[in-house]
N, C-alpha and C positions, 0 to 999 in steps of 0.2 A: 096132438103132436107127440111123437115118441122120442124126440131128440133133446129131452130135458138134460142139461148138463149139471149134474149134482156131484161130480167127482171131487170138487173142492170143499164140500161140506164136511165138517169134522164131527158134528154132534149127531146128525140124523143117521140112523142105521148102524150106530156104533156098537149095539148090543148091550150097552150099559148106560145108565144115567148117573152122572156124578154131580152132586150139588156142592162142589168145592169152591164156587165163586162167592166170596165174602163181600165184595165191593161191586156195585153195579157200574159197569163201564161199557162203552160202545164196542169194545174189543170182543165182548161175549157174543154180540149179535152177528149173524151171518145173512147173506143175501144170495139169491140165485137169479139167473137171467129171466126176464119177463118174456114169455113166448108170444105175447100180443102187444108189443110196444106201440103199435099204431092205433090202438083202440083205447078209449077211456072206459075203464070199468073199476068198480069199487071192490076193495078187499076189507073185510071187517073182522077184527079180533075182539073177543070179550073174555076177560080174565076175572072171574068173580071171586077168586081166592087170594087177592093181593094182600100182602102184609108188609108193614114197615114199623119203625119205632119213632115215637115222639123224641126229638132231639133234646128236650128239656127234662122230661119225666122218665123217659125210657119205657113208657107204656106202649103197648102195641096199638097200631092203627090198622083197620081193615077196610078194604075198598074193592069196588069193581072197577076195572080199567077197561075202557072201550077205545079201540083204535080203528079209525076208518081212514083209508087212503086210496088214492088213485096212483098206481105205480107208473114209473117211467121206464127206465131200462132194467131196473132190479126190483125183486120182491123179497120181503122179509121171510126168512125160514122160521117156521113155527117153533120147533124145538129149541132153537137158540133164544127165541123170545121168552119161552117158559123159563129157561135157565137164567136169563137176564132178570126176569121178575123175581125169581127165587133169591137172587143176590140182594134184594132189598129187605129180606126177612130180619136181618140184624143191623140194618142200616138206619141210622137216626137222621131224619131230615123233615123239614116242614112240608106239608101237603102240596102247597103251591110250588115249591122247589122241585119236588118229586115229579109232578105233572109236566113241568117245563123241561126237566132233564130227560124224561122219557121221550118227549117230542124231539129235543135236540139230538139225542143219541140215535134215534130211529132215522131222522132226516139225514144225519151224517153218513149212515150206512147205505141207504137206498135212494136218496135224492128224489123223493116222489113229486108228482105234479101237484098234489094236495095231500095234506094229512091233518087229521084232527085227533087229539087225545082228550078223552073225558074221564076224569077220575072222580068217582062217587064214593066218598069216604063215609063209613058208617057213623052213626051218632056216637059221640063221646061227650059226656057232660050235658046231654040233652040237645046237642047241636050237631047236625050233619053238615058236610061241606062238599060241594061239587066244584071242581076246577076244570075249565076247558081251555086248552091251548091249541093254536092252529098254525099251520104253515102253508103258504101258497107260493109255488114256483112262479117267478116272474110277476109277483104281486097281482095275481089274478083275483077274481071276484070272491067274496066270502062264500062259505059253504051253503048258506041258505039259498043263494041264487043259482048254485050249481046243481043241486039235487032236487 
């Protein structure tokens, strides 16, 4: 289709990238109309360079964040997602909180049929941590039975 309405997107195609966001909020995220709202299909993002800070020690935490979702009326715009992730660089929060906040913020912006956020944090002190948070519109079946 050639009727993609991107006129309301502020970040994409702006000719510059500003990393001025110091606090990760849903307001950074943007969405655009899904051109195939009558079809279930998956969109998957993988962000292998995620960084945040431990809220107690201030030490950096590194992770790969994977997002898989089935859109409904809206899709997440990729550049705004990158800017959102960058806002975590100097943000102190526990890994479990970060994963659930990412899910909550994304769901608030695009209201998907299903979304899963998997945060695989690199080892620190000899222990790695993976946190998975999921959202199902209308309390549908878990992800294992849908894919």
